[in-house]
N, C-alpha and C positions, 0 to 999 in steps of 0.2 A: 790566123785559118791555122789547122793541123793535119800532117795525114800521118795515114798508115798507110802501112808496109807491109804483107806479107810474103815469105818466098821456103816451098816449100822444094826437100833433096837427101839423096839417099844413095937523140935523142942526138958527130956525137953531136947533140947540139946544145939540147940547152936545159936549166932545170925544174924544183917543183918553183920555185922565186920566182922564176923570171913567167916560167907558165901561169902564177897565180894575174903579177903585175900585169901579164898584158892580155889576158881573157877580158877584163873588164874595157879595157882602154881600145883593143884596137876594134873594127868596126868587121862584121864578113863573115866570122872563124864560124865555120861551119862545125855545128856540133850537135856530137853523136854523143846516147849514154851506151851502158855498156852493153856489152855480147860477151857469149860464151865461148869456151877455147877448150876443148875435150882433146884426148890423146890421136892423136893419126891428124890432127889437121893443122890448118895455118889461115891463120886472121890477115888480110890484107887489108891496105887502105889505100885506095888511091886518090889524086887530084889531077884534075886536067883547067888547062888555062880558057875561058871561054874565053871564045876571038870576038870584040878586036883586041884584049884586056893580057895582057903575061898573068902569072901567078907566085910569086915571093913568098914559102910559106917552111917553115917547118914542122914537118908529120915524124907521130910514131904513139907514145900508147901512157895510160894512165892504169894502174893498178884498183881493186877497191879501197884502197887507204887512201889512193889519189897523187901515189910515187911511180916514178918510171921503171920498169920492172928490168932485169939483165938474165942474161947480157942486154945491152941498152939495141936496137935496133932502124931506133929513129937517125933524123934526115934533114937538112935543110936545100930543098931546091928552087930552083932560079927556072921555070918554067918558060916561055914563046909563048906568045896567042897559039891554038892548035897543041899545044905539046902536051903528054901525060908523064906523069911518074908513080912509082906507089914504095913500101913501104910492109915489111912479111915479122908477124912474129909469132912465129915455127910453136906449136905445143912441145912438139920434145926439147929444145932448146932451157925451157922454163924444167924439164923432169915431169913434167905432165902425163901418170902411169893410166897403163888403163878404169876407166870407171873412174878418175875424178877429172874435176874439172874446176875449171877457173875462170873467172869475169875482169875485162877489161874493157876501156872506155877507148876509145881512136880517139885522135884528137889532130886538127888540124891548123896550129898557131900562125896567121899574116904577117910576114916580117917588114918593117919602112922600109919606103924606100928611098934609095937615094935626093932624088928631088921633090918638098914636101907636096904632097896632093897630086901627086901621082897615080896613073891607076891600077889596081891591083884585085882579080880579080879570082876565087880557085873554086871550082867544083867540086863533091868530094864523095866519095862511096864507098861503102864497107865490104868485103867477099870476107865467106869459110868457106876453102875448102879441102878436098883431101890430097895428102901427101904425097899418097903413096899416086895416085889414078892421074892428080890435077883436076878430076870436078870437082864443079860446084855443090856443095851444100844448100849456100845462103847468102840473097843477096839485099844489100839497103844504098837505095841513095838516102844521097844527101835529105832531113830530116827540120820543119821550117822550125825557126828558135822557139828556143820554153820562153813563154813568159811569167817575170814574177808575177807570187801568189796567185795564179792559176792552176789547179790541180788537174794533170794529164786524166784525160779521159778515156777508157777503152769499151770497144765493143764488145765481142763474144770470144770467149776461145775455147778449142777442143777438144779432151785431152783423154784418152785410152787405159787400154790396161799396159805397166810396162812403161806409161811416159809420164814426166813430173814439166807441170807450170810451178813456171819460175817470175815474178813478177821484181822488178831493177828496178831501181831508183842513185840518182846519181848528185850531190850537189854543184849548182854550177856555179865557177868563184863568176863573180868574188860573194856570193850570198851562202848562208846557209840555206837546207833541206830540213823541217820537218814535218814530220807528215806520219799518219796511221794508214796502211799495207795494210793488203790482206784479199781476200774474193770475197762475189756472190755467187750466190747460185742462179740457175735460171725461175728462182723463186721468189729470187728474189733477198735470201736468207742466209745468214753465215752457213761455207758448212763445217762439218761437225764431224772430226775435230778442226778447234778452231787453229791455223795455222798464225792466222794477224799479227801484227807485232804495231807498236810505235819505236820510230827512227827519230835519232837526232842527230843529222851528219854537219862536221865541218864543209868550208868552200873544198872540194876534189875529193870526197871521199864520198864514198858507195855504201851501200847493203838492199838487200835481195830479202823474197818471202816465198817457200818453193808449195806444193800440194799437191805429192802424188796422188794419182788413181787410187791408186793402192787401195789411200787412203779411207775413199770412198769407198768402196767396197765393192766395185762398179767389177762383172763376170767378162768371160774372153769374148769381148764381139763385140760390148756395149762399148759406148761411148759418151761422154756428161757434158756439158754448156757450162763454161762458167767467165764469168766479168772479172779483172783483176781492176782492183782499185783503190786508189790513190787518194788520200784526203788529210789537206793541207791540214796544222795545227796552229793558231794564234800565234804571232810571235808576242816576246812581252813589251818591248814597244810599238807602237799602234804603228810608226812612220817604218817600222824594219820590213824588209822584204824576204821570203820565202820560195828557191823555185829549184823546183826539184823535178827533173827529166827522168824522163821513165822508159821502160818499155820490155814487154811478157816473153819469154819464150817458152818451147814447147820442148820438151829435151828427152834424150832416153836414156832410162835411168839405171840399165845397165853397161851400155860403151858413154855413158854422158854425152854424149854429138846433137847439137842441136838440129830438130828437123822445123822448129817454124819459129820468126822474128817478126812481132810487131810492134809498131810504130803507135802513140795514141793519135786517134781517128779525129778528123775535122768536130771542129765541136759544132752544134748543129742551131743553125738560122730559124729565128723566129721569122713566121711567118707573118707579110706584109699587110696593114688590112687593103681594102678593096678602096679603090675611087669609089665617090656617089657618084 
């Protein structure tokens, strides 16, 4: 089952090859999709050791190319049960200017324990907050794992004049992501002009598609509801897996700041037949 999270509001440790190798092998790694960062904001990844287990992990971020942003803010943490830690990625350290916006993937990779089979469990969450005031702008708890060959499913997301609806997809290693991404209106039709596109992502890469409210002809004060849609494209080899993690964001077109972040929602449960 998947979960949708909506919130309103207004390494030095490891390399890419290490990340790609451990992502598939490690069990229980928190898996996040892309989160947008604009000028004046800070992206924070929190981890906590849920009692009775400790948490030993490398925490940090990847950009849309699947590479570590510079300067590198990541670190390795060893937490006793009940302890927590975080790592921050400030937009100012990346040279993001007003109106600009970049997407990053928070990454927490569990580290092998000295004793084989020893417990290691990390709970994670992501926040975006204002660098000047410290006020929280968005919070996202740990999503449920993405499933190979299963398309993320979203409900409707509303936008108004001055806002942009963005659909992000990222290929979780070790699998690629091949998909058509776009939007449907409340009538089930593709909005015009159609911003949708097809993406072929290698493991660790990400992409997005934007739908500005201005292209829909919305007057001030009116609102449109749209459904972000991810349609997986079959792989050339029938046994190959495509694993596309997704998020949907609503952000301010002028400042680039995020107002809403959505995770894929729970998949509908088929009704059970009544006993005779």
